[in-house]
C-alpha positions as CSV (number, residue, x, y, z in Angstrom):
1,M,-11.5,6.9,-16.1
2,T,-13.2,9.1,-13.6
3,D,-12.7,9.1,-9.9
4,K,-15.9,10.9,-9.2
5,F,-19.6,9.9,-9.5
6,L,-22.8,11.5,-8.3
7,I,-26.0,9.8,-7.4
8,K,-28.9,11.8,-6.2
9,I,-31.4,9.9,-4.3
10,D,-33.5,11.5,-1.6
11,N,-33.6,9.8,1.8
12,L,-31.0,7.3,0.9
13,E,-29.2,5.8,3.9
14,V,-26.1,3.7,3.6
15,Q,-25.0,1.5,6.5
16,L,-21.5,0.3,6.7
17,P,-20.6,-2.9,8.4
18,A,-19.0,-2.4,11.8
19,S,-15.7,-3.7,10.3
20,H,-15.5,-0.8,7.8
21,I,-14.8,2.9,8.1
22,I,-14.5,5.7,5.6
23,V,-11.2,7.7,5.4
24,E,-9.8,10.2,3.0
25,K,-7.7,8.7,0.3
26,D,-4.5,10.6,1.4
27,E,-5.0,9.4,5.0
28,Y,-5.4,5.8,3.7
29,L,-2.3,6.0,1.6
30,D,-0.3,7.5,4.6
31,L,-1.6,4.7,6.9
32,K,-0.6,2.1,4.3
33,K,2.9,3.6,4.0
34,Q,3.3,3.8,7.8
35,A,2.3,0.2,8.2
36,S,5.7,-1.0,7.2
37,K,7.8,1.5,9.2
38,G,9.7,-0.2,12.0
39,K,8.9,-3.7,10.6
40,Y,11.6,-6.1,9.8
41,I,11.2,-8.6,6.9
42,S,13.2,-11.7,6.0
43,L,15.1,-12.5,2.9
44,D,12.3,-14.8,1.7
45,E,9.8,-11.9,2.0
46,V,12.1,-9.6,0.0
47,L,12.5,-12.4,-2.7
48,N,8.7,-12.7,-2.8
49,M,8.2,-8.9,-3.0
50,L,10.6,-8.6,-5.9
51,S,9.8,-11.9,-7.6
52,V,13.5,-12.8,-8.1
53,S,15.5,-15.8,-7.2
54,R,17.9,-15.9,-4.2
55,P,21.0,-16.3,-6.3
56,W,19.9,-13.3,-8.5
57,L,19.4,-11.1,-5.5
58,L,22.6,-12.1,-3.9
59,K,24.6,-11.6,-7.1
60,H,23.0,-8.4,-8.4
61,V,22.2,-6.6,-5.2
62,L,23.4,-7.9,-1.8
63,Y,27.0,-8.8,-3.0
64,Q,27.5,-5.7,-5.2
65,P,30.0,-3.6,-3.3
66,D,28.6,-0.2,-4.4
67,I,25.1,-1.3,-3.3
68,R,26.2,-3.0,-0.1
69,S,28.0,0.2,0.9
70,K,24.6,2.0,0.8
71,I,22.4,-0.7,2.4
72,D,24.5,-2.6,5.0
73,I,24.0,-1.2,8.5
74,E,27.6,-2.1,9.3
75,K,28.9,0.1,6.5
76,N,26.4,2.9,6.5
77,K,24.4,4.5,9.4
78,D,21.5,5.0,7.0
79,G,21.6,1.4,5.8
80,F,18.6,-0.9,6.3
81,V,20.0,-4.5,5.9
82,K,21.6,-6.5,8.6
83,Y,23.9,-9.0,6.9
84,P,24.4,-12.4,8.5
85,E,27.2,-12.8,10.9
86,N,28.2,-16.2,9.4
87,Q,27.3,-18.4,6.4
88,G,23.8,-19.7,6.8
89,G,22.8,-16.8,9.1
90,R,19.8,-14.6,8.6
91,Y,19.4,-11.3,6.8
92,Y,17.2,-8.7,8.3
93,F,15.6,-5.9,6.2
94,L,13.8,-2.8,7.4
95,A,10.7,-3.1,5.4
96,S,9.9,0.6,4.7
97,K,13.5,1.4,3.5
98,T,13.8,-1.8,1.5
99,K,10.6,-1.1,-0.5
100,Q,11.7,2.5,-1.0
101,F,15.2,1.5,-2.2
102,F,14.0,-0.9,-4.8
103,E,11.4,1.5,-6.1
104,E,13.9,4.3,-6.4
105,N,16.8,2.2,-7.8
106,F,14.8,-0.1,-10.1
107,A,16.6,1.0,-13.3
108,E,20.1,0.8,-11.8
109,I,19.5,-2.7,-10.3
110,F,17.9,-4.2,-13.4
111,N,20.4,-2.3,-15.7
112,L,17.7,-0.6,-17.8
C-alpha cells in the first residue's frame, strides 16, 4: 500500500467545503491525541471503549490490588481513576491516561 500518489493536471483547482481544512498528518494525530486530555469519562464509556463487561472490568482491573495501586488517585498521585465513595457511586476516569494505560498494559491485563 502506498501513501503517495501523483496526478498531473494543468489548471486543476480543487475547492474544499467550508467545513474542511487540510492539515499535516502529524498535526492531525497530535490534535486527536490532545482531544481527550483533561476530559473525564464514565465507567460505561470505558466498558464501551474496551468491549468488556462490567463484572470483568471490576474483577480483572479495578479490584486488582496491584493495578489499583497504580490507577487510584487516592493511592497514587499519578493515578487517573476516582473510585466511588460508596457502593453505587460513580467512577471517574481521566480519558487520556485511561486509554494510554490500557494500550500499554494490554498483555498484562488480558494475561497474554
